[in-house]
N, C-alpha and C positions, 0 to 999 in steps of 0.2 A: 713260268706261271700267268696266264692270259687276267688282263685286269677287266675287271667290273666294274662297268660305269653304273653308280647309282646317281639319279638327280630327286632331293626331295620335294616333296610336292610344297610349297606355300601355301603356309596356312593365313598369313599375313599380310596378303600382296598390297593391299592399298594403304597399309602403313608405314612409314617411311624414317626418317631420323628427327628425333624433335627438333624444332627449333633453337633450342635454347644451344644444342649441339652443335647444330652448323655456323649459327652465325658466331659463336665462342669461338670456335675452330678459325673462322675467317678472320675476327680479330686475331688471332695469333698470328696467321700467316700473314696480315697485312701490316701487323704493327698496330694497331688501330686501338684507340682506350675504348675498352670494352664497357658499354653502360648497357647489353644487352638480359646478359642473364644475370639474373636478382640472387646477388651474394656480397655482402661487404667485402672493402679490401682494409678493414683492421683488424684490430683482436678483439678478444674477450678480454674481461680481466684478470689480472694475473691471478688473482683469487680463485678464480672457477679449475684453472690450469693445475696451481697449488693444491687444490682437494683430490684434486683428480689422483695428484702423484703421491698424496698421502694412500689414499685407498689402492693404488696398484701396489706401493710397497708392502700395505700392512695384510699385501694376500687371498684380497675377494677380488680375484680370478677367475673363479670357476662360472658354471652356471647359475644368473639370477633363475628368480622363480620366472615359470610361464607368463603372466601376466606382469613380474617387472617387481623387481626390490620394494619392500613393505614402504619404506624409508620416503619412498619416489611418488608412490602413489600414495601418502598420507598426505604428503608435499602438497600435490595436486591436489588434491580432496581439499586440502583447506585452502588454496588460492581459489579454486571453482567456488568455494563458498561464501568469500569473502569477498570478492567481485559479484556474483549472482544470482546468492542465497543457496541456492541446495543443497546439498550435504547428500552427496554421493558415500553408498557404501564403499568401502577403501579393497575389500577383498572380492566384491563380485558385481564392482561396477564401475572401474578406473584399470585401463590396460597398455602399458606401455609400447610404445610400438618402433620398427628399424623406418624411423622417420615416416612425415603423412602422407609420402606416392604411397608406403606400403601402407600404411591405415585405410587410406582409402580405397585401394584395389581390393582388400580383404574384407570390407565392410559390403564394396558390392558382390564380390562371390561366396560371402555367407547368405544372399538374400536373395539375388536375383537368378535369376533361372533360362533355358532357353525360351524366347516370344513374351516375357514378360518385357515392360517398356520401360525406361525411367528419364524422366522429364527433366532438361538439365537448362541454365543459362546462358543464351553466347551473346559475346566472346564468350571461349567455354576453355577453363585452364586445359592443358593438351591432356594430359594424363587419364581425364576420365571417359571418353571414347573408347577409348583401346581397353579400356577395364571392363568397360560395360560388352562391349563387343568380342571379347575372350572369352566372357561366361555366356556366349551365347544369346544375349541381349539387346535391345535394342534402342541408340539413344533419340530421344522427342526434341527438339530445341524451342523454346520460348528465348524471347529478339530481347536483347539490353540493348536499347536504339539509340544511336548515336545523335547528338552532343551529350546528354545528360545520364542513358546506360540505366533506367529505369523500367522492373519489371510493369509489364501490362497482363494486369490479373484479370483482365477478360479475355487476352490472348491465351493466356495458361488455363483456364477454365473449360476454355474448349479442346486443348490437349489431351487435358487427364481423360481418360478411358478406363473401362476395367482391367485392362492386362496393365495397368500403369500401377508397378511395385515401387519403383523409390522415387524421388523427388532429390536432386543435388542443388544443395544453396550456396555461396560464397560470399562471404562479408566478412569484412572488408574485403573486395573483387580484385581479385587478378583477371585479366589485366586492366580493368578500367580506373581502379582506384574507388569507386562508388561503394553506396553502402545503406543496407538497407535499415529501414525506419519500423518505428513500433506498428505503426499501420499496416510495412508493408508484412510483419507478420501475423498481426490479425488478419487481413487476407489468405495467406496459407492455410493457418490454421480453418478456416471460413471453410475452403476448399479440400483442406482431406477431412474433416469431418465425417462419419460417419463411414469410413475406408479403415483397408487396414495397408494402406501406402504405409512405407518406413520414409523417413528425413535421412539425411546424412549433408550433416554442415560444419564444411570445410570455413575453417575458424582462426587458419594461422596466422594472421594479420592481427587477430584481436587485441592487441595491444598498440597498434598503431593509425590511432584515429585523432583526426586533427580537428582546431578550430573549437576546442569546448565540447564535442558531439562525443556521445554516447557509444559504445558497439554493442547492439544486441545481438545478446546469444539466445539462441535456441533453447540449450537450457533454461533458460531462465523465466521463459513462456510457460504460463502453467498448463496449454493445452497442449502445444509441440512436444513440449521437454519428454512427455509419455513415449512419445515415437520414432525420437532422433538418436543419433549416435551425433557427437560433436569431437570432431578434429583437432587436436592443433599443434604447435609445434615448438623446441626448445632452439631447434636451429636459427627459424625467425627472431625469438626475443632474445635469445641473447646469445648473436653472430656469431654462431657454431655452424652452420651449416654442413658444412663438411662430416660433426658426428654423426648427423642420421639416426636422430633421436626426437620420437615425438609422444603422442598418446591419445587413448578417446576415452571420452565418459560418456555413462550413458544406462539407461532402465536396465535393472537387471536381463529383463529377458532378451532385450534384443543384446546387450555386451557376451549375453551366453552364446549363442548363433556364431558373433564374431570370433570368439574367442575357438572356438572349432574350428575354424579354419586359419587363425593366429597361428595357433597349437602348431601345424602343420606348414606352414609358409615361411615361419622365421622362430618359433619356437618364444626364443628370447632374445635380450637386447642388451648388447655390451655393459659389463657391470657394477666394472667400477666408474665408467661414466653417468651411469646412472645413479652412485654413492654421491659422487661428487656433486650432483644437478639436484639429486636432496636440500644438501649442506648450503648450495647454493642461494635455493629459496629462500630460504629462511630472514632473507630482507627481501622483503617484497618490493622494496624501492628500487630495485634492480629491474622488474619489470613495468611499473607504475610511471616512473619516468622515460619509458620507450618513446609517448607519445612527442614529448618534448625534445627529446632529441631530436625524432624523426621531422617534426615539424621545423626547427631549424633549417637543416637539410633541405626538406622539402622548398623552404623559403629561400634560401638562399641561392639556389638550384635556379628558383622559377625567376629569380630577381636577373643574375648571369644570361638566361636565357633572353632577355629581353634584349639583346645586342644582337639576335640571331631572327630569322625573319621567321622561324617557328609561331604558331598561334596557340598558346597553351590552352587544354584543356581543365575544369574542376579535378583536383585531385582532394577527397574526402577522408582516405586510408590508403594503405600501405605504403611500399618504398618507389612507387612506382608513378611518374609521372606522363601521360598522353602528349601529344602536340600534331597538329596539323601541318602537314608540309607543303599545300598545293597554292601558296607563293612561293615554291622553289623548283619543284617540280609537278611534271604530269603524268610521271611513271607510275605503275601502280606499286604499291606500296610494299611487296617484296621486291621488288625490283631496286625499290628508291631504296632499301637499306643494305641490298649488295653494293649499290654504287657508292653512297654513305659509308661505307666499310672500307672499302679497295681506294675511293677516289680522296675522298676528307680525312678519314681517321678515324671515327667514329663510328663502333659500331654500337648497330640498336636492334628492335624485334619489330615486324609488322605485324601489325594488329588483325590485318586480313586470317590469318594463319589460325585465328583462334575461333575461324567462322563455320561450318559445316561447308557452306555455297562458296568462298571466299568473297562474300563482302567486303568488300575495299572501299573506306570512307577515308583514304587515303592520313591514315592517323598510325603511328609509329609508337612506340612506347619506347622510354628511356627507364632504366634503372637508379635513384640517386643515392642509393644504399655506398655511400665512397666518400674517401678522403677528398676536402674542400681542393686540393692540390689536383687529387684524380679531375676532378668536376670543373675547375678553371681550364686542364689543358684539355679537357674535351669541347669548353665552351671555347676559347680559343681559338680551334680548329674550326667550329662551326661557322663561327662570328665571319670566317672569313664568305660563308654562304652573300653574303649581303651586297 
């Protein structure tokens, strides 16, 4: 039989493999300490696994309701009310998702149509723009400038147009560790007043905020809350990134549109894991103590990095530490990250990959969500650079 050649037309010719996959794979190939991808190398508490095991054995293994099991939605609503004030309706305003990336993609797909513009702040987490472009939208970039990575609201005002359909914000911010303040939220509310622009707020590091500062959730802002879907993550909070379970809260009108997409691109999430999380969340200290837990790791990592030529930038939240390396090398940051992984044995993330134009401030990102032994092993290698 004569073979027929088929060459598919690429739909995403400009989209490569995510930098997290690239650097983690390189770390494995080179035997490097992996401080690139943002995942802990330590376990969650046994109580969470015990709860999961009980629910598995109890036969709770069939489809959960599309929006999530009622027990978990109730626990989410209670947590949000206790922390931020608003009481979301458990049936209509809380949805459990298969991780935060799915939640973000689904929200974008629900509201953005071909030709719509979505304003993002760069350095921008790498899943936002591909999701926008997949549904035919156009990303418009506002700059968070080195070294403080603060929003320039005058620039934002110029970028908002009649085509703007959505604004995506991320605080605590990955990769920079910066935070939005109460003043920032008021500025955003002022700029959006009188428009139908939807806000998508990525708050997956909401519990990892340092030095006595408070996380400013958009669901707590009286004006922004009416137009905002807020995304958070159990993976980041409870050290279980591989479970891929997150949630979205938002007003009924927005959530109804979100669920129209969610029901077909995921439908539902692993049932016994949801039940285990609902049980585990009853002890609020498990998320309330997270800031102290990670601040100790941040302070430990910053202290031992003092033995290296890296210059540390402020870290106000998340479990990422940015550092300049210009006293070590004049290589572009991506080349430097690859050199560091192959020749020194420590994998990091180059920050220029989060800029659409490749702007390179000679800054790399370390993940310090690791055991002290892992951090010490990495810094022992980095100290050779002195």
